[in-house]
Residue frames as qw, qx, qy, qz and C-alpha x, y, z in Angstrom:
[[0.432, -0.310, -0.838, 0.123, -139.43, 37.21, 66.47],
 [0.341, -0.702, -0.128, -0.612, -142.06, 38.88, 68.66],
 [0.147, -0.461, 0.644, -0.593, -141.72, 39.19, 72.42],
 [0.829, -0.143, 0.186, -0.507, -144.59, 36.72, 72.90],
 [0.984, 0.155, -0.084, 0.002, -142.54, 33.93, 71.30],
 [0.246, 0.747, -0.550, 0.282, -139.05, 35.01, 72.35],
 [0.790, -0.106, -0.571, 0.199, -137.18, 32.25, 74.22],
 [0.322, -0.770, 0.281, -0.474, -136.73, 32.77, 77.95],
 [0.563, 0.063, -0.755, 0.330, -134.95, 31.08, 80.84],
 [0.587, -0.719, -0.295, -0.226, -136.40, 30.78, 84.34],
 [0.395, 0.280, -0.504, 0.715, -134.39, 32.55, 87.03],
 [0.393, -0.719, -0.537, 0.201, -135.25, 34.15, 90.37],
 [0.163, 0.594, -0.083, 0.783, -135.22, 37.79, 91.46],
 [0.327, -0.272, -0.648, 0.631, -134.90, 38.94, 95.06],
 [0.126, -0.816, -0.491, -0.279, -137.90, 40.97, 96.19],
 [0.482, -0.769, -0.132, 0.398, -135.65, 42.82, 98.68],
 [0.315, -0.630, 0.321, 0.633, -132.60, 43.90, 96.65],
 [0.613, 0.681, -0.056, -0.396, -133.54, 43.00, 93.05],
 [0.131, -0.521, 0.803, 0.260, -130.57, 40.66, 92.44],
 [0.869, 0.278, -0.164, -0.375, -131.22, 38.11, 89.69],
 [0.244, -0.486, 0.838, -0.034, -129.82, 34.62, 90.20],
 [0.349, 0.074, -0.885, -0.298, -130.18, 30.97, 89.22],
 [0.679, -0.357, -0.214, -0.605, -133.39, 29.22, 90.28],
 [0.763, -0.094, -0.617, 0.171, -131.61, 26.70, 92.52],
 [0.153, 0.258, -0.488, 0.820, -131.15, 29.21, 95.34],
 [0.373, -0.623, -0.688, 0.020, -133.31, 29.36, 98.46],
 [0.265, -0.833, -0.176, 0.452, -131.87, 32.67, 99.71],
 [0.404, 0.909, -0.045, 0.093, -130.54, 35.70, 97.84],
 [0.817, 0.015, -0.092, 0.569, -126.78, 35.62, 97.32],
 [0.227, 0.587, -0.030, 0.776, -126.73, 39.41, 97.64],
 [0.284, -0.506, 0.260, -0.772, -128.70, 40.15, 100.81],
 [0.095, 0.039, -0.958, 0.267, -129.63, 36.67, 102.16],
 [0.566, 0.082, 0.214, -0.792, -133.37, 37.39, 101.93],
 [0.338, 0.106, 0.935, 0.029, -135.62, 34.38, 101.41],
 [0.466, 0.647, 0.350, -0.492, -138.04, 36.43, 99.28],
 [0.149, -0.256, 0.708, 0.641, -137.13, 35.08, 95.85],
 [0.624, 0.505, 0.310, -0.510, -139.65, 35.41, 93.05],
 [0.711, 0.270, 0.552, 0.342, -139.72, 33.70, 89.63],
 [0.105, 0.783, -0.190, -0.583, -138.18, 35.81, 86.87],
 [0.805, 0.411, 0.378, 0.199, -138.02, 35.19, 83.12],
 [0.179, -0.709, 0.352, 0.585, -134.90, 36.45, 81.32],
 [0.589, 0.630, -0.344, -0.371, -133.97, 36.51, 77.66],
 [0.911, -0.115, 0.392, 0.056, -133.01, 33.06, 76.48],
 [0.719, 0.635, -0.028, 0.282, -130.51, 34.39, 73.94],
 [0.408, -0.851, 0.280, 0.178, -126.84, 35.01, 74.54],
 [0.502, 0.696, -0.513, 0.037, -123.21, 34.28, 73.68],
 [0.949, -0.195, -0.188, 0.161, -121.21, 31.20, 74.65],
 [0.157, -0.897, 0.394, -0.127, -118.41, 32.29, 77.00],
 [0.084, -0.455, 0.885, -0.046, -117.06, 28.77, 77.56],
 [0.903, 0.018, -0.076, -0.423, -118.06, 25.16, 77.03],
 [0.134, -0.444, 0.885, -0.038, -116.87, 21.63, 77.73],
 [0.743, 0.014, -0.559, -0.369, -117.78, 18.06, 76.88],
 [0.573, -0.410, 0.579, -0.410, -118.73, 15.88, 79.86],
 [0.603, 0.264, -0.723, -0.210, -117.56, 12.33, 79.19],
 [0.410, -0.138, -0.835, 0.340, -117.55, 10.95, 82.76],
 [0.346, -0.550, -0.184, -0.737, -120.81, 12.22, 84.15],
 [0.294, -0.252, 0.657, -0.647, -122.02, 12.24, 87.76],
 [0.190, 0.125, 0.966, -0.120, -124.22, 9.28, 88.77],
 [0.396, 0.566, 0.511, -0.511, -127.52, 11.04, 87.98],
 [0.468, 0.739, -0.167, -0.455, -126.40, 11.82, 84.42],
 [0.430, -0.386, 0.774, 0.260, -124.25, 8.75, 83.71],
 [0.582, 0.362, 0.720, 0.109, -126.61, 7.32, 81.09],
 [0.369, 0.897, 0.209, -0.128, -126.61, 10.62, 79.17],
 [0.251, -0.735, 0.456, 0.436, -122.84, 11.03, 78.71],
 [0.378, -0.148, -0.049, 0.913, -121.20, 12.33, 76.68],
 [0.087, 0.867, 0.472, 0.134, -122.94, 15.71, 76.65],
 [0.376, 0.353, -0.054, 0.855, -121.87, 19.33, 76.29],
 [0.297, -0.788, -0.427, 0.328, -122.28, 22.04, 78.92],
 [0.372, 0.514, 0.114, 0.765, -121.91, 25.76, 78.15],
 [0.207, -0.556, -0.346, 0.727, -121.54, 28.98, 80.11],
 [0.234, 0.614, 0.517, 0.549, -123.78, 31.52, 78.35],
 [0.097, -0.258, -0.207, 0.939, -123.72, 35.30, 78.80],
 [0.207, 0.675, 0.709, 0.014, -127.39, 36.14, 78.36],
 [0.227, 0.564, 0.267, 0.748, -128.32, 39.29, 76.47],
 [0.395, -0.834, -0.237, -0.304, -129.87, 40.65, 79.68],
 [0.007, -0.781, 0.471, -0.410, -126.52, 40.53, 81.50],
 [0.783, -0.411, 0.404, -0.235, -126.81, 37.32, 83.53],
 [0.328, 0.470, -0.811, -0.113, -124.26, 34.49, 83.11],
 [0.830, -0.171, 0.359, -0.392, -125.67, 30.97, 83.46],
 [0.072, -0.325, 0.921, 0.200, -124.58, 27.41, 82.83],
 [0.797, 0.221, 0.249, -0.504, -126.73, 25.03, 80.82],
 [0.650, -0.012, 0.716, 0.255, -126.55, 21.93, 78.70],
 [0.254, 0.410, -0.470, -0.739, -126.29, 22.03, 74.93],
 [0.847, 0.255, 0.214, -0.415, -128.96, 20.19, 72.98],
 [0.655, -0.181, 0.673, 0.291, -127.55, 17.02, 71.38],
 [0.580, 0.582, 0.504, 0.266, -128.91, 18.15, 67.98],
 [0.032, -0.946, 0.026, 0.323, -127.27, 21.58, 68.24],
 [0.635, 0.685, -0.236, 0.269, -124.61, 22.71, 65.78],
 [0.742, -0.047, -0.370, 0.557, -121.11, 22.46, 67.32],
 [0.351, -0.902, -0.168, 0.186, -120.34, 24.84, 70.18],
 [0.590, 0.343, -0.071, 0.727, -117.73, 27.57, 69.88],
 [0.298, -0.555, -0.314, 0.710, -116.72, 30.40, 72.20],
 [0.036, 0.316, -0.163, -0.934, -118.39, 33.56, 70.95],
 [0.127, -0.258, -0.809, -0.512, -121.19, 31.72, 69.13],
 [0.476, -0.189, 0.082, -0.855, -124.76, 32.88, 69.63],
 [0.147, -0.135, -0.974, 0.108, -126.94, 30.46, 71.61],
 [0.503, -0.265, -0.121, -0.813, -130.66, 30.26, 72.30],
 [0.365, -0.073, 0.813, -0.449, -132.59, 28.42, 75.03],
 [0.424, 0.005, -0.703, -0.571, -134.68, 25.67, 73.46],
 [0.726, -0.435, -0.458, -0.271, -136.15, 24.02, 76.56],
 [0.346, -0.629, 0.537, -0.444, -135.70, 23.33, 80.25],
 [0.829, 0.020, -0.558, -0.025, -134.46, 19.99, 81.57],
 [0.685, -0.310, -0.507, 0.421, -134.15, 19.05, 85.26],
 [0.277, -0.878, -0.255, 0.296, -134.73, 22.69, 86.15],
 [0.353, -0.533, 0.315, 0.702, -131.89, 24.00, 83.97],
 [0.499, 0.717, -0.095, -0.478, -131.78, 25.63, 80.57],
 [0.724, 0.066, 0.575, 0.375, -130.88, 23.64, 77.47],
 [0.156, 0.766, -0.185, -0.596, -129.32, 25.73, 74.68],
 [0.787, 0.373, 0.390, 0.300, -128.69, 25.30, 70.98],
 [0.313, -0.354, 0.294, 0.831, -126.07, 27.14, 68.96],
 [0.483, 0.734, 0.230, -0.419, -127.77, 29.48, 66.51],
 [0.733, 0.313, 0.391, 0.460, -126.81, 28.83, 62.88],
 [0.211, -0.549, 0.117, 0.800, -124.76, 31.65, 61.38]]
């Protein structure tokens, strides 16, 4: 797959200290600067943990049950995202790829082996 079509996830990078973090921040968790810039990271990684949400919070109640995974991205960042409902079953250590963004967060699918 070429770099032009490689999957990415939207994060933020601090213009002051360079720390990369999730896009839901308004200040840097490293230096407290408010100078956060959009940053695209590799959307491929390894599932470190996952769980099935059966009793969802009010805003997601109609979507339960759904799976959520912690993914160690190839670029070194660890993020949490939902698993696509059409994805193969999740397993710790399985390769995952970002397939889209939903409500500002990454949605992953397990890569077939």
